[in-house]
ZAMI-300651 format. One record per residue (C-alpha): residue in three letters; x, y, z. Coordinates in Angstrom, 1 decimal. Example, Ala and Ser with C-alpha at 12.3 -4.5 7.8 and 13.67 -1.06 7.14 Angstrom:
REM ZAMI-300651
+---------+--------+--------+--------+
! residuo !      X !      Y !      Z !
+---------+--------+--------+--------+
!     Ala !   12.3 !   -4.5 !    7.8 !
!     Ser !   13.7 !   -1.1 !    7.1 !
+---------+--------+--------+--------+
END
This chain:
REM ZAMI-300651
+---------+--------+--------+--------+
! residuo !      X !      Y !      Z !
+---------+--------+--------+--------+
!     Unk !   22.2 !  -22.1 !  -21.3 !
!     Unk !   22.0 !  -20.7 !  -17.8 !
!     Unk !   23.3 !  -17.3 !  -19.0 !
!     Unk !   20.3 !  -16.9 !  -21.4 !
!     Unk !   17.9 !  -18.0 !  -18.7 !
!     Unk !   19.0 !  -15.1 !  -16.5 !
!     Unk !   18.2 !  -12.6 !  -19.3 !
!     Unk !   14.7 !  -14.0 !  -19.9 !
!     Unk !   13.2 !  -14.7 !  -16.4 !
!     Unk !   13.5 !  -11.1 !  -15.0 !
!     Unk !   11.6 !   -9.7 !  -18.1 !
!     Unk !    8.9 !  -12.4 !  -17.6 !
!     Unk !    8.6 !  -11.6 !  -13.9 !
!     Unk !    8.3 !   -7.9 !  -14.3 !
!     Unk !    5.5 !   -8.3 !  -16.8 !
!     Unk !    3.8 !  -10.9 !  -14.6 !
!     Unk !    3.9 !   -8.5 !  -11.6 !
!     Unk !    2.8 !   -5.6 !  -13.7 !
!     Unk !   -0.2 !   -7.4 !  -15.3 !
!     Unk !   -1.4 !   -9.2 !  -12.2 !
!     Unk !   -5.0 !   -8.3 !  -11.3 !
!     Unk !   -4.0 !   -7.5 !   -7.7 !
!     Unk !   -1.1 !   -5.2 !   -8.7 !
!     Unk !   -0.9 !   -1.7 !   -7.2 !
!     Unk !    1.8 !    0.7 !   -8.4 !
!     Unk !    2.7 !    4.2 !   -9.4 !
!     Unk !    2.4 !    4.2 !  -13.2 !
!     Unk !    5.6 !    6.2 !  -13.8 !
!     Unk !    7.7 !    4.1 !  -11.5 !
!     Unk !    6.4 !    1.0 !  -13.1 !
!     Unk !    7.1 !    2.2 !  -16.6 !
!     Unk !   10.7 !    3.2 !  -15.6 !
!     Unk !   11.4 !   -0.2 !  -14.0 !
!     Unk !    9.9 !   -2.2 !  -16.9 !
!     Unk !   11.9 !   -0.3 !  -19.5 !
!     Unk !   15.1 !   -0.6 !  -17.4 !
!     Unk !   14.6 !   -4.3 !  -17.1 !
!     Unk !   14.2 !   -4.7 !  -20.9 !
!     Unk !   17.3 !   -2.5 !  -21.6 !
!     Unk !   19.3 !   -4.6 !  -19.1 !
!     Unk !   18.1 !   -7.9 !  -20.5 !
!     Unk !   18.8 !   -6.8 !  -24.1 !
!     Unk !   22.3 !   -5.7 !  -23.2 !
!     Unk !   23.1 !   -9.0 !  -21.5 !
!     Unk !   21.6 !  -11.0 !  -24.3 !
!     Unk !   23.5 !   -9.0 !  -26.9 !
!     Unk !   26.8 !   -9.6 !  -25.0 !
!     Unk !   26.0 !  -13.3 !  -24.8 !
!     Unk !   25.5 !  -13.8 !  -28.5 !
!     Unk !   28.5 !  -11.5 !  -29.3 !
!     Unk !   30.7 !  -13.5 !  -27.1 !
!     Unk !   29.5 !  -16.8 !  -28.4 !
!     Unk !   29.6 !  -15.7 !  -32.1 !
!     Unk !   25.9 !  -15.8 !  -32.5 !
!     Unk !   25.6 !  -19.4 !  -31.4 !
!     Unk !   23.0 !  -20.7 !  -29.0 !
!     Unk !   24.5 !  -22.9 !  -26.2 !
!     Unk !   27.3 !  -24.2 !  -28.4 !
!     Unk !   30.0 !  -23.8 !  -25.7 !
!     Unk !   29.8 !  -24.7 !  -22.1 !
!     Unk !   31.0 !  -22.2 !  -19.5 !
!     Unk !   34.5 !  -23.2 !  -18.4 !
!     Unk !   33.5 !  -23.0 !  -14.7 !
!     Unk !   30.9 !  -25.7 !  -15.2 !
!     Unk !   33.4 !  -27.8 !  -17.2 !
!     Unk !   35.8 !  -27.6 !  -14.3 !
!     Unk !   33.1 !  -28.4 !  -11.7 !
!     Unk !   32.0 !  -31.4 !  -13.8 !
!     Unk !   35.5 !  -32.7 !  -14.0 !
!     Unk !   35.9 !  -32.2 !  -10.2 !
!     Unk !   32.7 !  -34.0 !   -9.2 !
!     Unk !   32.8 !  -36.8 !  -11.8 !
!     Unk !   29.9 !  -39.2 !  -11.6 !
!     Unk !   28.2 !  -37.1 !   -8.9 !
!     Unk !   28.0 !  -34.1 !  -11.2 !
!     Unk !   24.4 !  -34.9 !  -12.3 !
!     Unk !   23.0 !  -34.3 !   -8.8 !
!     Unk !   25.6 !  -31.7 !   -7.7 !
!     Unk !   24.7 !  -29.6 !  -10.7 !
!     Unk !   21.0 !  -29.9 !  -10.0 !
!     Unk !   21.3 !  -28.5 !   -6.5 !
!     Unk !   24.6 !  -26.5 !   -6.8 !
!     Unk !   23.9 !  -24.8 !  -10.2 !
!     Unk !   20.3 !  -25.0 !  -11.4 !
!     Unk !   18.2 !  -25.1 !   -8.2 !
!     Unk !   20.3 !  -22.5 !   -6.3 !
!     Unk !   20.2 !  -20.1 !   -9.2 !
!     Unk !   16.4 !  -20.2 !   -9.1 !
!     Unk !   16.7 !  -18.9 !   -5.6 !
!     Unk !   19.2 !  -16.3 !   -6.5 !
!     Unk !   17.2 !  -15.1 !   -9.5 !
!     Unk !   14.0 !  -14.7 !   -7.7 !
!     Unk !   15.8 !  -13.1 !   -4.7 !
!     Unk !   17.4 !  -10.3 !   -6.8 !
!     Unk !   14.0 !   -9.8 !   -8.7 !
!     Unk !   12.0 !   -9.1 !   -5.5 !
!     Unk !   12.2 !   -5.3 !   -6.1 !
!     Unk !   10.2 !   -5.9 !   -9.3 !
!     Unk !    7.4 !   -7.4 !   -7.1 !
!     Unk !    7.5 !   -4.6 !   -4.5 !
!     Unk !    7.4 !   -1.9 !   -7.2 !
!     Unk !    4.1 !   -3.4 !   -8.4 !
!     Unk !    2.6 !   -4.0 !   -5.0 !
!     Unk !    2.8 !   -0.6 !   -3.5 !
!     Unk !    1.5 !    2.7 !   -4.9 !
!     Unk !    3.4 !    5.7 !   -3.6 !
!     Unk !    4.3 !    9.0 !   -5.2 !
!     Unk !    7.7 !    9.3 !   -6.8 !
!     Unk !   10.5 !   10.9 !   -4.7 !
!     Unk !   14.2 !   11.6 !   -4.9 !
!     Unk !   15.2 !    8.0 !   -4.1 !
!     Unk !   13.5 !    6.9 !   -7.4 !
!     Unk !   15.7 !    9.3 !   -9.3 !
!     Unk !   18.8 !    8.0 !   -7.4 !
!     Unk !   17.8 !    4.4 !   -8.2 !
!     Unk !   17.2 !    5.3 !  -11.8 !
!     Unk !   20.7 !    6.9 !  -12.1 !
!     Unk !   22.4 !    3.9 !  -10.4 !
!     Unk !   20.6 !    1.4 !  -12.7 !
!     Unk !   21.5 !    3.4 !  -15.8 !
!     Unk !   25.1 !    3.8 !  -14.8 !
!     Unk !   25.4 !    0.1 !  -14.1 !
!     Unk !   24.0 !   -0.9 !  -17.5 !
!     Unk !   26.2 !    1.6 !  -19.4 !
!     Unk !   29.3 !    0.8 !  -17.4 !
!     Unk !   28.8 !   -3.0 !  -17.9 !
!     Unk !   28.2 !   -2.5 !  -21.6 !
!     Unk !   31.4 !   -0.6 !  -22.2 !
!     Unk !   33.4 !   -2.9 !  -20.0 !
!     Unk !   32.1 !   -6.0 !  -21.9 !
!     Unk !   32.7 !   -4.2 !  -25.3 !
!     Unk !   36.3 !   -3.5 !  -24.4 !
!     Unk !   36.8 !   -7.1 !  -23.3 !
!     Unk !   35.2 !   -8.4 !  -26.5 !
!     Unk !   37.6 !   -6.1 !  -28.6 !
!     Unk !   40.6 !   -7.4 !  -26.6 !
!     Unk !   39.6 !  -11.1 !  -27.0 !
!     Unk !   38.9 !  -10.6 !  -30.8 !
!     Unk !   42.3 !   -8.9 !  -31.3 !
!     Unk !   44.1 !  -11.7 !  -29.6 !
!     Unk !   42.2 !  -14.3 !  -31.7 !
!     Unk !   43.4 !  -12.4 !  -34.8 !
!     Unk !   47.0 !  -12.2 !  -33.6 !
!     Unk !   47.0 !  -15.9 !  -32.8 !
!     Unk !   45.7 !  -16.8 !  -36.3 !
!     Unk !   48.5 !  -14.6 !  -37.8 !
!     Unk !   51.1 !  -16.4 !  -35.7 !
!     Unk !   52.0 !  -13.3 !  -33.8 !
!     Unk !   52.4 !  -12.8 !  -30.0 !
!     Unk !   49.1 !  -12.2 !  -28.2 !
!     Unk !   48.6 !   -9.5 !  -25.6 !
!     Unk !   48.8 !  -11.1 !  -22.1 !
!     Unk !   46.4 !   -8.7 !  -20.3 !
!     Unk !   43.7 !   -6.1 !  -20.8 !
!     Unk !   44.8 !   -2.9 !  -19.0 !
!     Unk !   43.1 !   -0.2 !  -21.0 !
!     Unk !   39.9 !    1.8 !  -20.8 !
!     Unk !   37.7 !    0.8 !  -17.8 !
!     Unk !   40.0 !   -2.1 !  -17.2 !
!     Unk !   42.8 !    0.3 !  -16.3 !
!     Unk !   40.9 !    1.3 !  -13.2 !
!     Unk !   39.3 !   -2.0 !  -12.2 !
!     Unk !   40.2 !   -5.7 !  -12.8 !
!     Unk !   36.5 !   -6.6 !  -13.2 !
!     Unk !   34.6 !   -3.5 !  -14.4 !
!     Unk !   31.9 !   -5.7 !  -16.0 !
!     Unk !   31.1 !   -7.3 !  -12.6 !
!     Unk !   31.0 !   -3.8 !  -11.0 !
!     Unk !   28.5 !   -2.6 !  -13.6 !
!     Unk !   26.3 !   -5.6 !  -13.1 !
!     Unk !   26.3 !   -5.1 !   -9.3 !
!     Unk !   25.3 !   -1.4 !   -9.8 !
!     Unk !   22.3 !   -2.5 !  -11.7 !
!     Unk !   21.0 !   -4.9 !   -9.0 !
!     Unk !   21.8 !   -2.5 !   -6.2 !
!     Unk !   20.0 !    0.3 !   -8.1 !
!     Unk !   17.0 !   -2.0 !   -8.5 !
!     Unk !   17.0 !   -2.7 !   -4.8 !
!     Unk !   16.9 !    1.0 !   -4.0 !
!     Unk !   13.5 !    1.1 !   -5.8 !
!     Unk !   12.2 !   -1.6 !   -3.5 !
!     Unk !   13.8 !   -0.1 !   -0.4 !
!     Unk !   12.2 !    3.2 !   -1.1 !
!     Unk !    8.8 !    1.5 !   -0.9 !
!     Unk !    9.5 !    0.0 !    2.5 !
!     Unk !   11.1 !   -3.2 !    1.5 !
!     Unk !   14.5 !   -2.9 !    3.2 !
!     Unk !   14.9 !   -6.7 !    3.1 !
!     Unk !   15.3 !   -6.6 !   -0.8 !
!     Unk !   18.9 !   -5.7 !   -0.3 !
!     Unk !   19.5 !   -9.3 !    0.7 !
!     Unk !   19.1 !  -10.4 !   -2.9 !
!     Unk !   21.6 !   -7.8 !   -4.1 !
!     Unk !   24.0 !   -8.8 !   -1.3 !
!     Unk !   23.8 !  -12.5 !   -2.2 !
!     Unk !   24.4 !  -11.6 !   -5.9 !
!     Unk !   27.5 !   -9.6 !   -4.9 !
!     Unk !   28.8 !  -12.6 !   -2.8 !
!     Unk !   28.3 !  -14.9 !   -5.8 !
!     Unk !   30.2 !  -12.5 !   -8.0 !
!     Unk !   32.9 !  -12.4 !   -5.4 !
!     Unk !   33.2 !  -16.2 !   -5.7 !
!     Unk !   33.2 !  -16.0 !   -9.5 !
!     Unk !   35.9 !  -13.4 !   -9.3 !
!     Unk !   38.2 !  -15.7 !   -7.4 !
!     Unk !   37.7 !  -18.4 !  -10.0 !
!     Unk !   38.5 !  -16.1 !  -12.8 !
!     Unk !   41.6 !  -14.8 !  -11.2 !
!     Unk !   42.9 !  -18.3 !  -10.4 !
!     Unk !   42.3 !  -19.3 !  -14.0 !
!     Unk !   44.3 !  -16.2 !  -15.2 !
!     Unk !   47.2 !  -17.2 !  -13.0 !
!     Unk !   47.3 !  -20.7 !  -14.5 !
!     Unk !   48.1 !  -19.4 !  -18.0 !
!     Unk !   51.8 !  -19.2 !  -18.3 !
!     Unk !   52.0 !  -16.5 !  -20.9 !
!     Unk !   50.1 !  -14.0 !  -18.8 !
!     Unk !   50.9 !  -15.0 !  -15.2 !
!     Unk !   53.6 !  -12.3 !  -14.6 !
!     Unk !   51.6 !   -9.5 !  -16.2 !
!     Unk !   48.5 !  -10.5 !  -14.3 !
!     Unk !   50.3 !  -10.6 !  -11.0 !
!     Unk !   51.5 !   -7.0 !  -11.6 !
!     Unk !   47.9 !   -6.1 !  -12.6 !
!     Unk !   46.6 !   -7.5 !   -9.3 !
!     Unk !   49.1 !   -5.4 !   -7.4 !
!     Unk !   48.3 !   -2.1 !   -9.0 !
!     Unk !   44.6 !   -2.3 !  -10.0 !
!     Unk !   41.4 !   -2.3 !   -7.8 !
!     Unk !   39.5 !   -5.5 !   -8.0 !
!     Unk !   36.0 !   -4.1 !   -8.5 !
!     Unk !   35.4 !   -0.5 !   -7.7 !
!     Unk !   37.2 !    1.8 !  -10.2 !
!     Unk !   40.1 !    3.6 !   -8.6 !
!     Unk !   43.5 !    5.0 !   -9.4 !
!     Unk !   46.5 !    2.7 !   -9.8 !
!     Unk !   48.5 !    1.7 !   -6.8 !
!     Unk !   52.3 !    1.8 !   -6.9 !
!     Unk !   53.9 !   -1.4 !   -8.0 !
!     Unk !   55.6 !   -3.3 !   -5.2 !
!     Unk !   59.2 !   -3.9 !   -5.9 !
!     Unk !   60.5 !   -7.4 !   -5.2 !
!     Unk !   63.5 !   -7.6 !   -2.9 !
!     Unk !   66.8 !   -7.9 !   -4.7 !
!     Unk !   68.8 !  -11.0 !   -4.3 !
!     Unk !   72.0 !  -10.6 !   -2.3 !
!     Unk !   75.3 !  -11.2 !   -4.1 !
!     Unk !   77.2 !  -14.2 !   -2.8 !
+---------+--------+--------+--------+
END
């Protein structure tokens, strides 16, 4: 359920800051940030229900399942501090730009346009990356039901240039939001975006370790790792050739 929590709280926060009696803000900047937050939240919520086949909390995230198995009887308190409580801190940290936007009234400038472009690019990029991943997973489910060989790895579209384009798009969104706050004098808001990036870096390592545990895709994914950028979209690197065994 934590995924849905992330989509709801930022929207509630931005409206709380916007409607607070002590709020001070530029109307146009506020409208842009409120609309962007809604668009981002709708995209993330849509992706959640699409991935879960329109079910609400029916399936536990595999990362939490692994953590529960690892910590055993201690999981109840480890999850409280290590999952739920810490995510409150992360969530409010990355949403601090929403507060700054509604506490300082300054005219719009070029940095607002840059922040807008970065946020929109992040939302669009993440949407297409998640859509391509959903199509790939759905195709493999269909092939599996028909008894045919499934595709070991997604290496097309945005996934051709990055191993985790959905994470890259999500980071663009939060960094773009931070630019709004930085432009108003809150340079410290980048801390929230940085912590979010570090968290995604950790999640990335978990995802890649999981991929390498699946026998049917391990070789294809190792080649994918060698040739494809991990986050930032970039051109393919040449595949490293393994040394040939010497004849006896």
